[in-house]
C-alpha positions in Angstrom: 87.0 84.9 104.1 86.1 81.7 106.0 85.6 78.5 104.2 81.9 78.4 105.1 81.5 81.9 103.6 83.4 80.8 100.5 81.0 77.8 100.1 78.0 80.1 100.5 79.4 82.4 97.8 80.0 79.5 95.5 76.3 78.5 96.0 75.2 81.9 95.0 77.4 81.7 91.9 76.0 78.3 91.0 72.5 79.7 91.4 73.2 82.6 89.1 74.8 80.3 86.5 71.9 77.9 86.8 74.3 75.1 87.4 71.8 72.8 89.1 74.1 69.8 89.5 76.9 71.8 91.2 74.3 73.7 93.2 72.9 70.5 94.5 76.3 69.3 95.7 77.1 72.6 97.4 73.6 72.6 99.1 74.3 69.1 100.4 77.6 70.4 101.9 76.0 73.5 103.5 73.2 71.3 104.9 75.8 69.0 106.6 77.6 72.0 108.0 74.5 73.6 109.4 73.3 70.2 110.8 76.5 69.9 112.7 76.3 73.4 114.0 72.8 72.8 115.2 73.6 69.5 116.8 76.7 70.9 118.6 75.3 74.4 119.1 78.6 76.0 117.9 79.8 78.0 114.9 82.1 75.7 113.0 85.7 76.8 112.3 87.5 76.1 109.0 89.0 73.0 110.5 85.6 71.7 111.6 84.2 72.4 108.1 87.1 70.5 106.6 86.2 67.6 108.9 82.7 67.7 107.6 84.0 67.7 104.0 86.3 64.7 104.7 83.4 62.8 106.1 81.2 63.5 103.1 84.1 62.5 100.8 84.4 59.2 102.5 80.7 58.6 102.2 80.8 59.5 98.5 83.7 57.2 97.8 82.0 54.3 99.6 78.8 55.0 97.5 80.9 55.0 94.3 82.3 51.6 95.1 78.8 50.2 95.9 77.2 51.7 92.8 80.0 50.4 90.6 79.7 46.9 92.0 75.9 47.1 91.3 76.6 48.2 87.7 74.9 51.6 88.3 77.3 53.9 86.5 74.7 56.7 86.3 74.6 57.0 90.1 78.3 56.5 90.4 78.9 59.4 88.0 76.8 61.7 90.2 78.8 60.7 93.3 82.0 61.3 91.4 81.0 64.8 90.4 80.1 65.5 94.1 83.6 64.3 95.1 85.2 66.8 92.6 83.1 69.6 94.0 83.9 68.7 97.6 87.6 68.4 96.9 87.8 72.0 95.7 87.2 73.1 99.3 90.1 71.1 100.8 93.5 72.6 101.2 96.4 71.5 98.9 97.1 67.8 99.5 100.5 66.8 100.9 102.8 64.6 98.9 103.8 61.2 100.2 107.3 62.5 101.0 105.8 65.4 103.0 103.6 63.0 104.9 106.5 60.7 105.7 108.6 63.6 107.0 105.8 64.8 109.3 105.3 61.2 110.5 109.0 60.9 111.3 108.9 64.1 113.3 105.8 63.1 115.2 107.3 59.7 116.0 110.4 61.4 117.4 108.4 64.0 119.3 106.1 61.4 120.9 108.9 58.9 121.5 106.8 56.2 120.0 108.5 52.8 120.4 106.1 50.3 119.0 102.7 49.6 117.6 101.2 50.1 121.1 102.0 53.8 120.6 99.9 54.1 117.4 97.1 56.0 119.1 99.5 58.5 120.5 101.0 59.1 117.1 97.6 59.3 115.4 96.4 61.9 117.9 99.6 64.0 117.4 99.6 63.8 113.6 95.9 64.4 112.9 95.9 68.2 113.6 99.1 68.6 111.5 97.6 66.9 108.3 93.9 67.6 108.7 92.3 67.9 105.3 95.6 67.7 103.6 96.1 63.9 103.6 94.0 60.7 103.7 94.0 59.4 107.3 93.6 55.9 106.1 96.8 56.2 104.2 98.5 57.8 107.2 97.3 54.9 109.4 98.9 52.4 107.1 102.2 54.4 107.2 102.1 54.6 111.0 101.6 50.8 111.2 104.5 50.2 108.9 106.8 52.7 110.7 106.0 51.4 114.2 106.1 47.7 113.3 
């Protein structure tokens, strides 16, 4: 079953259970997926769906920070719940040691010598860790490794 089909099934389950909060979060996700499909005129693969989920997670985390700084705990709680729903569709996250091992292998494979090769390393590592690690964290690790 594709990830998109799983999300659709979860939406139906939430409808049957009358779980309106979860249903709203899943509908937002399906809406973002369908919008990207319409914009690009393609059927999204599981990797593309994960990319959409990661983008939505980043937006939610930014919103949580903004709401908490504005003392709007009620809105921050809604965003936090949406984050937990979205994270259920991501693959198992890599540990820091696993990320470092993948990074070392990519640095060796790309023959990266310094910080000027960061783009080359990022391009090579992104497909290997898509949806399984935070790219912001990986970017920091690459900078540290290549510096």
